[in-house]
N, CA and C of each residue as an Amber inpcrd file, in Angstrom:
protein
   600
  10.0920000   5.8430000  32.6060000   8.9610000   5.1580000  31.7330000
   7.8740000   4.9180000  32.4400000   6.7580000   5.4060000  31.8880000
   5.4050000   5.0240000  32.4640000   4.9700000   3.5970000  32.2520000
   3.8810000   3.1710000  33.0220000   3.4170000   1.8610000  33.1000000
   2.9580000   1.3700000  31.7580000   2.1640000   2.5470000  30.9880000
   1.7130000   2.1390000  29.8250000   2.8370000   1.9720000  28.6620000
   3.8290000   2.6300000  29.0460000   5.1300000   2.4450000  27.7800000
   5.6400000   1.1300000  28.2640000   5.8800000   0.8650000  29.4400000
   6.4430000  -0.4730000  29.5560000   5.5980000  -1.6740000  29.0460000
   4.1140000  -1.4800000  29.2080000   3.4710000  -2.3440000  28.7340000
   3.6280000  -2.6460000  27.1630000   3.6770000  -1.5370000  26.4630000
   3.7100000  -1.4520000  25.1630000   5.0750000  -2.1760000  24.7190000
   6.0070000  -1.7480000  25.4220000   7.6450000  -2.3020000  24.9700000
   7.4160000  -3.6960000  25.3330000   6.7210000  -4.3830000  26.1270000
   6.5610000  -5.6930000  26.7400000   5.8710000  -6.6000000  25.3650000
   4.8800000  -5.9050000  24.9720000   3.8830000  -6.4750000  23.8720000
   4.9310000  -6.5920000  22.6080000   5.7480000  -5.4200000  22.4390000
   6.4940000  -5.6680000  21.0810000   7.5650000  -6.6750000  21.2000000
   8.2770000  -6.7400000  22.3960000   9.2970000  -7.7020000  22.5240000
   8.8840000  -9.3090000  22.5350000   7.5790000  -9.3740000  22.9750000
   6.9480000 -10.6550000  23.3250000   6.1530000 -11.3250000  22.1140000
   6.1690000 -10.2750000  21.0010000   5.2200000 -10.9640000  19.9090000
   5.9910000 -12.1020000  19.1970000   5.4080000 -13.0400000  19.0500000
   6.1010000 -14.2210000  18.4280000   6.1860000 -14.0940000  16.8720000
   7.3220000 -14.5450000  16.5090000   7.7050000 -14.2810000  14.9440000
   6.7100000 -14.9650000  13.9560000   6.1330000 -16.0220000  14.5270000
   5.1980000 -16.9570000  13.6350000   4.1200000 -16.3560000  13.4670000
   3.5500000 -15.3250000  14.3060000   2.2190000 -14.7120000  14.2320000
   2.0960000 -13.7400000  13.2530000   3.3970000 -13.2060000  12.5400000
   3.4060000 -12.1830000  11.8740000   4.0600000 -12.4590000  10.3810000
   3.4120000 -12.9520000   9.5110000   3.7340000 -13.5210000   8.2270000
   4.2610000 -12.1140000   7.5330000   4.2760000 -10.9820000   7.9850000
   4.6480000  -9.8500000   7.0960000   6.1060000  -9.4690000   7.7330000
   6.6120000 -10.2760000   8.5810000   7.9590000  -9.9060000   9.0190000
   7.9250000  -9.2390000  10.4570000   9.0050000  -9.1890000  11.1810000
   9.0530000  -8.5480000  12.7320000   8.8030000  -7.1930000  12.6100000
   9.2210000  -6.4220000  11.5930000   8.9650000  -5.0100000  11.6520000
   7.3520000  -4.7340000  11.5240000   6.6330000  -5.5010000  10.8920000
   5.4200000  -5.3690000  11.0500000   4.6930000  -5.7300000  12.3680000
   5.1640000  -6.7150000  12.9550000   4.8450000  -6.9590000  14.3000000
   5.1220000  -5.7130000  15.1320000   6.2390000  -5.0320000  15.0220000
   6.3970000  -4.0630000  15.7710000   5.4120000  -2.8820000  15.6240000
   5.1970000  -2.5820000  14.2320000   4.2200000  -1.4830000  14.0870000
   2.7910000  -1.9280000  14.4960000   2.3840000  -3.0950000  14.4440000
   1.0770000  -3.5400000  14.8070000   0.9940000  -3.4040000  16.4690000
   2.1000000  -3.8510000  17.3310000   2.0170000  -3.6060000  18.7100000
   2.0690000  -2.4170000  18.9900000   2.7910000  -1.2660000  18.1960000
   2.5200000   0.2490000  18.6100000   1.2370000   0.4800000  18.1070000
   0.6550000  -0.1150000  17.1360000  -0.7010000   0.5520000  16.8100000
  -1.7510000  -0.0590000  17.8480000  -1.4140000  -1.2800000  18.5070000
  -2.2200000  -1.5330000  19.4470000  -2.3320000  -0.8510000  20.5820000
  -1.2370000  -0.4990000  21.1800000  -1.0030000   0.6000000  22.3760000
  -1.8780000   1.8950000  22.0170000  -1.5970000   2.3370000  20.8890000
  -2.3470000   3.6230000  20.4850000  -3.8750000   3.4590000  20.4080000
  -4.2230000   2.2430000  19.8720000  -5.6930000   2.1200000  19.6710000
  -6.4840000   1.7020000  21.0910000  -5.7840000   1.1900000  21.9620000
  -6.2720000   1.0260000  23.5460000  -6.3450000   2.4690000  24.0420000
  -5.6520000   3.2260000  23.6560000  -5.8530000   4.7360000  24.1600000
  -7.2190000   5.4340000  23.3550000  -7.3800000   4.9470000  21.9720000
  -8.4830000   5.3620000  21.2800000  -9.7730000   4.8200000  21.9760000
  -9.9380000   3.5140000  22.2970000 -11.0230000   3.0470000  23.0350000
 -11.2110000   3.7320000  24.3000000 -10.3070000   3.9740000  24.9960000
 -10.3220000   4.8810000  26.1870000 -11.1540000   6.2010000  25.9940000
 -10.5250000   6.9010000  24.7830000 -11.1650000   8.0400000  24.3830000
 -12.5430000   7.9780000  23.9220000 -12.7480000   7.0920000  23.2030000
 -14.3960000   6.8310000  22.8310000 -15.0990000   6.6950000  23.9680000
 -14.7590000   5.8910000  24.9390000 -15.5340000   5.6880000  26.0650000
 -15.8320000   6.9170000  26.9330000 -14.6680000   7.7270000  27.0750000
 -14.6150000   9.0550000  27.7720000 -15.6060000  10.1400000  27.1090000
 -15.5350000  10.0690000  25.6550000 -16.2920000  11.0220000  25.0200000
 -17.8760000  10.6430000  25.1560000 -18.2140000   9.4090000  25.1230000
 -19.6830000   9.1270000  25.3180000 -20.0870000   9.3190000  26.6450000
 -19.2540000   9.0170000  27.6350000 -19.6700000   9.2620000  29.1990000
 -19.6070000  10.8050000  29.5140000 -18.5990000  11.6030000  28.8760000
 -18.6890000  12.8940000  29.4700000 -19.8380000  13.7490000  28.6130000
 -20.5250000  13.1320000  27.5110000 -21.5690000  13.7530000  26.8190000
 -22.9460000  13.6260000  27.4000000 -22.8480000  12.9910000  28.6310000
 -24.3330000  12.6170000  29.2780000 -24.9390000  13.8370000  29.7210000
 -24.2200000  14.6290000  30.5900000 -24.7060000  15.8840000  30.9860000
 -25.1920000  16.9930000  30.0330000 -24.8270000  16.5060000  28.7330000
 -25.3350000  17.7170000  27.7990000 -26.8110000  17.4160000  27.7470000
 -27.4150000  16.0470000  27.8870000 -28.7230000  15.9480000  27.8150000
 -29.6520000  16.6500000  28.7570000 -28.9360000  17.1490000  29.7610000
 -29.6810000  17.7350000  30.9030000 -29.6140000  19.1990000  31.0800000
 -28.5940000  19.8130000  29.9020000 -28.4670000  21.2640000  30.0300000
 -29.2240000  21.9180000  29.0860000 -28.6820000  22.2690000  27.8720000
 -29.1920000  22.7920000  26.6850000 -29.2370000  22.0860000  25.4770000
 -30.1180000  22.0320000  24.7790000 -30.3740000  21.2980000  23.6290000
 -29.8170000  21.9040000  22.4200000 -28.5630000  21.6770000  21.9310000
 -27.8140000  22.4270000  20.9170000 -27.6460000  21.3800000  19.7780000
 -26.9530000  21.8420000  18.7580000 -26.4780000  21.0680000  17.6630000
 -25.6380000  19.6570000  18.1120000 -24.6860000  19.9320000  19.0480000
 -23.9390000  18.6720000  19.2390000 -24.8700000  17.8000000  19.6710000
 -25.8600000  17.9080000  20.6120000 -26.7960000  16.8640000  21.1210000
 -27.7020000  16.4600000  20.0140000 -28.2710000  17.3990000  19.0820000
 -29.3320000  16.9310000  18.2190000 -28.5420000  16.0940000  17.0590000
 -27.2710000  16.2510000  16.7270000 -26.6910000  15.4350000  15.7170000
 -26.0620000  14.1460000  16.3130000 -25.9540000  14.1910000  17.6890000
 -25.4270000  12.9860000  18.3200000 -24.0360000  12.7700000  17.9860000
 -23.3840000  13.9270000  17.8500000 -21.8270000  13.8890000  17.6230000
 -21.1570000  13.1660000  18.5060000 -21.2860000  13.1900000  20.2030000
 -20.3290000  12.6350000  20.8250000 -20.4930000  11.0070000  20.8620000
 -21.7990000  10.4840000  20.3110000 -22.1240000   9.1210000  20.2510000
 -21.3820000   8.5120000  18.9330000 -21.5490000   9.1190000  17.8330000
 -21.0980000   8.3720000  16.6530000 -19.4460000   8.5690000  16.3710000
 -19.2430000   9.6650000  17.0690000 -17.5810000   9.8870000  17.2160000
 -16.9680000   8.9880000  18.2630000 -17.5920000   8.6990000  19.2770000
 -17.1080000   7.8910000  20.2780000 -17.2160000   6.3180000  19.8480000
 -18.2270000   5.9070000  19.1220000 -18.4360000   4.6440000  18.4210000
 -17.2310000   4.6170000  17.3720000 -17.1620000   5.3960000  16.5820000
 -15.9240000   5.3890000  15.7610000 -14.5470000   5.1330000  16.3920000
 -14.2240000   5.7660000  17.4590000 -13.0500000   5.5930000  18.1970000
 -12.7750000   4.1240000  18.4570000 -14.0820000   3.7100000  19.2650000
 -14.0860000   2.3570000  19.7700000 -13.8380000   1.4530000  18.6470000
 -14.6240000   1.3090000  17.4760000 -14.3120000   0.5960000  16.4050000
 -13.0810000   0.6750000  15.8640000 -12.2860000   1.5820000  15.8410000
 -10.9090000   1.8980000  15.3480000  -9.9750000   1.1130000  16.3520000
 -10.3870000   1.1570000  17.4030000  -9.4660000   0.4830000  18.4440000
  -9.7030000  -0.9670000  18.5020000 -10.8060000  -1.5750000  18.2840000
 -11.1410000  -2.8960000  18.2420000 -10.4390000  -3.4690000  16.9320000
 -10.6450000  -2.8280000  15.8150000  -9.8640000  -3.2720000  14.7100000
  -8.5120000  -3.4740000  14.7920000  -7.8860000  -2.5270000  15.4890000
  -6.3290000  -2.5830000  15.6980000  -5.8680000  -3.7580000  16.6860000
  -6.9600000  -4.0410000  17.7410000  -6.7600000  -5.0880000  18.5380000
  -6.6090000  -6.2920000  17.7990000  -7.5460000  -6.6270000  16.7100000
  -7.4620000  -7.7500000  15.8130000  -6.4370000  -7.8110000  15.1470000
  -5.8960000  -6.6810000  14.5520000  -4.4500000  -6.4790000  13.8630000
  -3.4920000  -7.1440000  14.6590000  -3.5150000  -6.9100000  15.9590000
  -2.2250000  -7.3410000  16.6110000  -2.4140000  -8.9470000  16.8580000
  -3.6210000  -9.6550000  16.8210000  -3.8130000 -10.8660000  16.8250000
  -3.6860000 -11.5510000  15.6350000  -4.0920000 -10.9880000  14.4440000
  -3.8890000 -11.4750000  13.2270000  -3.0970000 -10.5640000  12.1910000
  -1.8320000 -10.6760000  12.2200000  -1.0000000  -9.6070000  11.7160000
  -0.8780000 -10.0540000  10.1980000  -1.8920000  -9.7430000   9.2790000
  -1.8780000 -10.1160000   7.9790000  -2.1580000  -8.7700000   7.0610000
  -1.8970000  -8.6640000   5.8820000  -1.9540000  -7.6300000   4.9730000
  -3.4720000  -7.3940000   4.8290000  -4.2100000  -8.1970000   4.8420000
  -5.8680000  -7.9280000   4.6990000  -6.2790000  -7.0110000   5.9250000
  -5.8150000  -7.6010000   7.2170000  -6.3630000  -6.9320000   8.2450000
  -5.7760000  -5.3660000   8.3520000  -4.4910000  -5.4120000   7.8050000
  -3.7440000  -4.0370000   7.9350000  -4.4440000  -3.0800000   7.0040000
  -4.9940000  -3.6050000   5.7270000  -5.7520000  -2.7100000   5.0580000
  -6.9930000  -2.2830000   5.7200000  -7.8780000  -3.3300000   6.3440000
  -9.0570000  -2.8200000   6.8750000  -8.7020000  -1.7590000   8.1350000
  -7.7270000  -2.0030000   8.8360000  -7.1170000  -1.0050000   9.8290000
  -6.9410000   0.2900000   9.3010000  -6.2580000   0.3020000   8.1540000
  -6.0200000   1.7830000   7.4030000  -7.1530000   2.3610000   7.0880000
  -8.1090000   1.5890000   6.4800000  -9.3460000   2.1570000   5.9900000
 -10.1640000   2.7760000   7.4090000 -10.1710000   1.9950000   8.2580000
 -10.9040000   2.5900000   9.4740000 -10.1880000   3.7410000   9.9680000
  -8.7740000   3.8050000   9.9620000  -8.1300000   4.9810000  10.5290000
  -8.5110000   6.1910000   9.7330000  -8.6180000   5.9560000   8.3410000
  -9.0750000   7.3330000   7.4840000 -10.2710000   7.7180000   7.7400000
 -11.3330000   6.7480000   8.0180000 -12.7080000   7.1300000   8.3020000
 -12.5300000   7.8220000   9.6850000 -12.0710000   7.2730000  10.6890000
 -11.9790000   7.7990000  11.9100000 -11.1180000   9.2400000  12.1170000
 -10.2680000   9.5730000  11.2160000  -9.6390000  10.9250000  10.9990000
 -10.7080000  11.8590000  10.5670000 -11.2820000  11.2710000   9.3440000
 -12.3870000  12.2880000   8.7520000 -13.3750000  12.6900000   9.8110000
 -13.8430000  11.7620000  10.4080000 -15.0410000  12.0410000  11.2750000
 -14.6080000  12.8270000  12.4220000 -13.3580000  12.6500000  12.8920000
 -12.9720000  13.3960000  13.9580000 -12.7300000  14.8310000  13.5630000
 -12.3480000  15.0650000  12.4860000 -12.3000000  16.5550000  11.8220000
 -13.5820000  17.1970000  11.8330000 -14.5890000  16.1720000  11.4530000
 -15.9470000  16.9400000  11.1390000 -16.5780000  17.1040000  12.5920000
 -16.2160000  16.4180000  13.5740000 -16.8420000  16.3870000  14.9320000
 -16.2270000  17.6400000  15.5410000 -14.7800000  17.8720000  15.2880000
 -14.1650000  19.2370000  15.7540000 -14.5390000  20.5490000  15.2230000
 -15.2260000  20.5120000  13.8680000 -15.7570000  21.5770000  13.1860000
 -17.0820000  21.8070000  13.8630000 -17.7730000  20.7340000  14.1220000
 -19.4050000  20.8000000  14.8170000 -19.0750000  21.4710000  16.2870000
 -18.2100000  20.9440000  16.9960000 -18.0050000  21.4480000  18.3350000
 -17.5900000  22.8570000  18.4020000 -16.8100000  23.3040000  17.4030000
 -16.1620000  24.6730000  17.4380000 -17.5320000  25.6630000  16.7970000
 -18.3420000  25.3350000  15.8590000 -19.4860000  26.1540000  15.4760000
 -20.4020000  26.1640000  16.5380000 -20.8380000  25.0100000  17.2930000
 -21.7580000  25.2710000  18.4320000 -21.3170000  25.9960000  19.5670000
 -20.1130000  25.8340000  19.7510000 -19.6610000  26.7510000  20.9840000
 -19.6810000  28.0890000  20.5320000 -19.2940000  28.4160000  19.2470000
 -19.5190000  29.9070000  18.8660000 -20.8910000  30.4320000  18.8410000
 -21.7870000  29.4120000  18.3530000 -23.1410000  29.8880000  18.5250000
 -23.9640000  30.0050000  19.6410000 -23.3340000  29.1230000  20.6060000
 -23.9640000  29.1680000  22.0810000 -23.0000000  29.7070000  23.0610000
 -23.0610000  30.8660000  23.1910000 -22.0570000  31.3820000  24.3630000
 -22.6010000  31.2840000  25.5450000 -21.7760000  31.5020000  26.6370000
 -22.1910000  31.4400000  28.1790000 -23.2240000  32.4180000  28.2110000
 -24.3220000  32.3400000  28.9640000 -25.2920000  33.3450000  29.3020000
 -24.9030000  34.3190000  30.3160000 -25.0460000  35.3950000  30.4340000
 -24.5990000  36.4760000  31.4730000 -25.3150000  35.9430000  32.7150000
 -24.8650000  36.4100000  33.7050000 -25.2590000  36.0830000  35.0440000
 -26.3740000  37.0880000  35.6140000 -27.4110000  36.6950000  35.7920000
 -28.4810000  37.4380000  36.1630000 -28.9730000  37.2210000  37.6890000
 -28.6580000  38.2420000  38.4480000 -28.7730000  37.8340000  39.9430000
 -30.2300000  37.6600000  40.2560000 -30.5380000  36.8260000  41.0250000
 -31.9060000  36.6970000  41.5650000 -32.2530000  37.1510000  43.0810000
 -33.0010000  37.0310000  43.8090000 -33.3240000  37.5210000  45.0260000
 -32.2970000  36.9200000  46.1710000 -31.9930000  35.7970000  45.9660000
 -30.9170000  35.0680000  46.8130000 -29.4280000  35.4540000  46.5310000
 -29.1770000  36.2440000  45.4390000 -27.9460000  36.7630000  45.2760000
 -27.0490000  35.8470000  44.2960000 -27.7460000  34.5820000  43.6790000
 -27.1460000  33.6520000  42.9490000 -27.5060000  33.8190000  41.3770000
 -26.8330000  33.4500000  40.6140000 -26.9090000  33.6240000  39.0280000
 -28.1560000  32.8840000  38.6540000 -28.9170000  33.0320000  37.6050000
 -30.0750000  32.3850000  37.0830000 -29.6540000  30.9400000  36.4960000
 -30.5440000  29.9620000  36.3970000 -30.2210000  28.6190000  35.9390000
 -29.6690000  28.5940000  34.4570000 -30.0800000  29.5020000  33.6640000
 -29.5420000  29.3640000  32.3170000 -28.0270000  29.7690000  32.2890000
 -27.5990000  30.6120000  33.2230000 -26.1410000  30.8650000  33.2990000
 -25.6330000  29.5280000  33.6460000 -25.7270000  28.6610000  34.5150000
 -25.0060000  27.6100000  35.1590000 -25.2680000  26.4740000  33.9100000
 -26.2730000  26.4620000  33.1550000 -26.4740000  25.4810000  32.1720000
 -25.6130000  25.4860000  31.2010000 -25.5500000  27.0360000  30.5740000
 -24.7240000  27.2390000  29.5520000 -23.1940000  27.0480000  29.9450000
 -22.9100000  27.2620000  31.0420000 -21.5230000  27.1450000  31.7040000
 -21.1870000  25.8830000  31.6650000 -21.9180000  24.8610000  32.2850000
 -21.7590000  23.5410000  32.3640000 -21.6790000  22.8300000  30.9060000
 -22.5020000  23.3900000  30.1350000 -22.5590000  22.8850000  28.6120000
 -21.1530000  23.2350000  28.0400000 -20.7070000  24.4900000  28.0440000
 -19.4180000  24.9080000  27.5200000 -18.2810000  24.3220000  28.0860000
 -18.3270000  23.9710000  29.1900000 -17.2920000  23.1720000  29.8710000
 -17.0810000  21.8330000  29.4270000 -18.2390000  21.0760000  29.1870000
 -18.3250000  19.7860000  28.8780000 -17.6770000  19.6570000  27.3080000
 -18.2980000  20.6000000  26.4630000 -17.9740000  20.7230000  25.1230000
 -16.4340000  21.1740000  24.7900000 -15.7710000  21.7250000  25.7560000
 -14.6440000  22.0690000  25.6650000 -13.7200000  20.7490000  25.8340000
 -14.2340000  19.8250000  26.9640000 -13.4370000  18.7770000  27.1100000
 -13.5860000  17.7740000  25.9750000 -14.8400000  17.6830000  25.4700000
 -15.1500000  16.7830000  24.4540000 -14.2250000  17.2160000  23.2080000
 -14.0400000  18.6190000  23.1410000 -13.2990000  18.9410000  21.9630000
 -11.8310000  18.7160000  21.9570000 -11.1950000  18.8810000  23.2110000
  -9.8940000  18.4160000  23.4980000  -9.6950000  16.7660000  23.1750000
 -10.7680000  16.0020000  23.6520000 -10.4450000  14.5000000  23.2990000
 -10.7620000  14.1620000  21.9270000 -11.4040000  15.0660000  21.1550000
 -11.5160000  14.7160000  19.6640000 -10.2440000  15.3450000  19.0570000
  -9.8130000  16.4400000  19.4150000  -8.4960000  16.7070000  18.7820000
  -7.3620000  15.7450000  19.1220000  -7.4580000  15.1150000  20.1540000
  -6.3230000  14.2320000  20.4340000  -6.5140000  12.8520000  19.6080000
  -7.8100000  12.5660000  19.4350000  -8.1780000  11.4170000  18.4620000
  -7.7660000  11.6520000  17.0760000  -8.0030000  12.9740000  16.6550000
  -7.5370000  13.3180000  15.3110000  -6.1510000  13.0170000  15.0410000
  -5.3560000  13.4920000  16.1480000  -3.9910000  13.4980000  16.0240000
  -3.2630000  11.9680000  15.9590000  -3.9160000  11.1580000  16.8340000
  -3.6420000   9.7470000  16.8870000  -3.8620000   9.0640000  15.4890000
  -5.3310000   9.2740000  15.0940000  -5.6700000   8.7070000  13.7110000
  -4.7730000   9.1480000  12.6000000  -4.3880000  10.3770000  12.4370000
  -3.7680000  10.8000000  11.2410000  -2.1840000  10.1640000  11.4900000
  -1.6780000  10.1980000  12.5340000  -0.2960000   9.4930000  12.5130000
  -0.2690000   8.1170000  12.2990000  -1.2810000   7.3150000  12.7050000
  -1.4020000   5.8760000  12.5910000  -1.8500000   5.3910000  11.0110000
  -2.4170000   6.5210000  10.5680000  -2.8620000   6.4030000   9.0800000
  -1.3340000   6.4630000   8.1630000  -0.3910000   7.3810000   8.5100000
   0.7960000   7.4930000   8.0510000   1.5660000   6.1910000   8.2360000
   1.5170000   5.6670000   9.4460000   2.5020000   4.5050000   9.9560000
   1.8320000   3.2240000   9.1640000   0.5810000   3.1050000   9.0480000
  -0.1570000   1.9170000   8.4530000   0.0830000   2.1820000   6.9890000
  -0.1510000   3.1330000   6.3250000   0.1180000   3.3810000   5.0220000
   1.6230000   3.0560000   4.5390000   2.5040000   3.4600000   5.3550000
   3.9950000   3.0800000   5.0230000   4.1850000   1.7570000   5.1860000
   3.6600000   1.0030000   6.3710000   3.9310000  -0.4900000   6.2910000
   3.1450000  -1.3010000   5.1610000   2.1160000  -0.6360000   4.6240000
   1.4150000  -1.3540000   3.7170000   2.1440000  -1.5000000   2.3910000
   2.9040000  -0.2940000   2.0880000   3.8820000   0.0180000   0.8200000
   5.1360000  -0.8270000   0.9830000   5.5450000  -0.8020000   2.2060000
   6.8310000  -1.7420000   2.7370000   6.6710000  -3.0480000   2.4430000
   5.4900000  -3.6400000   2.8330000   5.5800000  -5.0590000   2.7600000
   4.4260000  -5.6060000   1.7080000   4.1910000  -4.7660000   0.6580000
   3.3120000  -5.2020000  -0.3730000   4.1290000  -6.1200000  -1.2990000
   5.1440000  -5.8090000  -1.8880000   6.0470000  -6.6990000  -2.5480000
   6.4210000  -7.9540000  -1.8660000   6.7240000  -7.9370000  -0.5560000
   6.9230000  -9.0250000   0.2840000   5.8200000 -10.0480000   0.2340000
   4.4950000  -9.6430000   0.5110000   3.4140000 -10.3790000   0.4830000
   3.2210000 -11.0440000  -0.8970000   3.3870000 -10.4020000  -1.9940000
   3.1430000 -10.9140000  -3.4300000   4.3110000 -12.0280000  -3.5110000
   5.5040000 -12.0370000  -3.0850000   6.5700000 -12.9950000  -3.0620000
   6.1250000 -14.2780000  -2.2990000   5.7160000 -13.9060000  -1.1170000
   5.0850000 -15.0720000  -0.2560000   3.9040000 -15.7400000  -0.7630000
   3.0680000 -15.2650000  -1.4280000   1.7650000 -15.7920000  -1.9060000
   2.2320000 -16.6300000  -3.3350000   3.3530000 -16.1070000  -3.8450000
   3.6270000 -16.8370000  -5.1600000   4.6000000 -17.9960000  -4.9700000
   5.3220000 -18.1340000  -3.8110000   6.1140000 -19.1690000  -3.1970000
   5.0330000 -20.3780000  -3.0920000   5.6750000 -21.8030000  -3.2420000
   4.7660000 -22.9300000  -2.9690000   4.7530000 -22.9980000  -1.3370000
   3.4810000 -23.2950000  -1.0040000   3.4390000 -23.6500000   0.4930000
   3.9760000 -24.7140000   1.1150000   4.2780000 -25.7810000   0.3040000
   5.0320000 -26.9940000   0.8430000   6.2080000 -27.2780000  -0.0240000
   7.3290000 -27.6480000   0.7360000   8.4740000 -27.8790000  -0.0880000
   8.4240000 -29.0550000  -1.3430000   8.8850000 -28.6030000  -2.5770000
   8.6940000 -29.3640000  -3.5060000   9.8660000 -30.7650000  -3.5600000
   9.4820000 -31.9670000  -3.5670000  10.0890000 -33.0990000  -3.6740000
  10.8820000 -33.1990000  -5.0680000  12.1850000 -33.6800000  -5.1090000
  12.9110000 -33.8530000  -6.1670000  13.1110000 -35.2390000  -6.1660000
  12.6920000 -35.9490000  -7.4900000  12.9550000 -37.4400000  -7.6520000
  14.1470000 -37.6720000  -8.2490000  15.0890000 -38.5000000  -7.7030000
  16.3190000 -38.6110000  -8.3660000  16.2080000 -39.4690000  -9.7500000
  17.0430000 -39.3850000 -10.6720000  16.8400000 -39.8540000 -12.0040000
  17.0730000 -41.5580000 -11.8890000  16.3410000 -42.1420000 -12.5650000
  16.6780000 -43.6940000 -12.7930000  17.7150000 -43.9790000 -13.6500000
  18.9520000 -44.5350000 -13.2070000  20.2370000 -44.6070000 -13.7830000
  20.1600000 -45.9260000 -14.3380000  19.1370000 -46.8540000 -14.1440000
  19.0250000 -48.0970000 -14.7490000  18.4720000 -48.0870000 -16.0960000
């Protein structure tokens, strides 16, 4: 078992029952979501940092549309919302987390399409030897650009898979605990005192 898996298992086992009004199963789901969303925050930071070299190579659609930046910010936002869900495990926060996960999934798919189209429209330039026997600068620029975009594409595909799975888990959790929440809200918050009848 890896260090990350041990940490996630520790979070699930150590989650106090009083912090989860939706029941212990919802806390387990929230803890699992937290572990996945920490990975999403890391993916978002990696996408934004890996995209920096693209601004110094060739200016293509990926750079002009700012795809790495808005997709990375979306990943980070989704991760932060899930961390809030772990701290405040309520149905309202769960709905917000589900909505953000859906948005993250859609934007990830859009980013994957843009990356694929951009790489298809901008192939690697052929190597033209100069007097020193090395290739021209355009060849190296396009080679670096395609390598960076390939990495960003893989990160975005991973994000798409994570967001889609968590959308399913959160939607199922919402349906399971919807009736439970309705009953909890209908019940009185304080015990009702019963006055004994006056026999005199």
